[in-house]
C-alpha positions in Angstrom: 0.0 0.0 0.0 1.5 3.3 -1.0 1.3 6.3 1.3 -0.2 8.3 -1.5 -3.2 5.9 -2.0 -3.8 5.8 1.8 -3.6 9.6 2.0 -6.0 10.0 -0.9 -8.5 7.4 0.5 -8.4 9.3 3.8 -9.3 12.5 1.9 -12.3 10.8 0.4 -13.3 9.6 3.9 -13.0 13.1 5.3 -15.4 14.3 2.6 -17.7 11.4 3.4 -17.8 12.3 7.1 -18.5 15.9 6.2 -21.5 14.9 4.1 -22.7 12.6 6.9 -22.4 15.4 9.5 -24.6 17.6 7.2 -27.1 14.8 6.9 -27.3 14.4 10.6 -27.5 18.0 11.8 -29.7 19.4 9.1 -32.8 19.3 11.1 -31.6 22.1 13.3 -32.9 24.3 10.5 -36.6 23.9 9.8 -36.3 25.1 6.2 -34.2 22.1 5.3 -36.2 19.4 3.5 -35.7 15.7 4.3 -34.8 14.9 0.7 -31.9 17.4 1.0 -30.7 15.7 4.1 -31.0 12.3 2.3 -29.0 13.7 -0.6 -26.1 14.4 1.9 -26.5 10.8 3.3 -26.2 9.4 -0.2 -23.2 11.5 -0.8 -21.6 10.3 2.4 -22.1 6.7 1.4 -20.9 7.3 -2.2 -17.7 9.0 -1.1 -17.0 6.3 1.5 -17.4 3.5 -1.1 -15.2 5.4 -3.6 -12.6 5.8 -0.9 -12.2 2.0 -1.0 -11.6 2.1 -4.7 -8.9 4.7 -4.2 -7.5 2.7 -1.3 -7.2 -0.4 -3.5 -5.7 1.6 -6.4 -8.7 0.8 -8.7 -10.3 3.3 -11.0 -13.1 5.3 -9.3 -16.3 4.7 -11.1 -18.0 7.8 -12.3 -21.4 6.8 -11.0 -23.9 7.8 -8.3 -25.4 4.3 -8.4 -24.6 2.8 -5.0 -25.9 -0.6 -6.0 -23.4 -0.7 -8.8 -20.5 0.4 -6.5 -21.5 -2.2 -4.0 -21.6 -5.0 -6.6 -18.1 -4.2 -7.6 -16.9 -4.0 -4.0 -18.7 -7.3 -3.1 -16.2 -9.1 -5.4 -13.5 -8.3 -2.9 -15.2 -7.6 0.4 -17.9 -9.1 2.6 -20.6 -6.5 2.7 -22.6 -6.2 6.0 -26.4 -6.0 5.6 -26.6 -2.4 6.6 -23.9 -1.4 4.1 -25.9 -3.3 1.4 -28.9 -1.2 2.4 -27.0 1.9 1.2 -28.2 0.9 -2.3 -31.5 2.5 -1.4 -29.8 5.9 -1.2 -29.3 6.1 -5.0 -32.7 7.7 -5.5 -31.5 10.7 -3.5 -28.5 11.3 -5.7 -30.5 12.8 -8.6 -34.3 12.2 -8.5 -35.1 14.1 -5.3 -32.7 16.9 -5.8 -35.2 18.8 -7.9 -38.9 19.4 -7.7 -40.8 16.5 -9.2 -43.5 13.9 -8.9 -41.7 11.6 -6.5 -43.1 10.6 -3.2 -42.6 12.9 -0.2 -39.5 12.0 1.8 -40.4 11.4 5.4 -38.5 11.6 8.7 -38.5 7.8 8.7 -36.9 7.8 5.2 -34.3 10.2 6.5 -33.5 8.2 9.6 -33.1 5.1 7.5 -30.8 7.0 5.0 -28.6 8.3 7.8 -28.3 4.8 9.3 -27.3 3.3 6.1 -24.8 6.1 5.3 -23.3 6.0 8.8 -22.8 2.2 8.6 -21.2 2.6 5.2 -18.8 5.3 6.3 -17.9 3.4 9.4 -17.3 0.2 7.5 -15.1 1.8 4.9 -13.2 3.7 7.5 -12.6 0.4 9.4 -11.1 -1.2 6.4 -8.9 1.8 5.5 -7.8 2.4 9.1 -6.5 -1.2 9.4 -3.7 -0.3 7.0 
């Protein structure tokens, strides 16, 4: 493992943690919509998964599709159930970012999104920190 790859993966994790923090504290402001908080949760999970690609020296897929990223990682890692659940966050990457005809995002949806994102960030950090 090169120090450069480890350092770059840690930068991705730092961004993931920042997105996760935004997803978790957003309700301090009543103007923030649940779907916007879920977008931050999606971003946290995406950046954490991509940190593993960087860590391994693999090309980072240019995709927001977490199911796709998880399938690629599952070839090399055992994915915990709550990390696998992060695939549900993909809808928040694009669909709910703009006004549309999608279903209203609820507090329960937000809590589930934050839980999946937090599990994903912690899982990726655990792998990278063992190096």
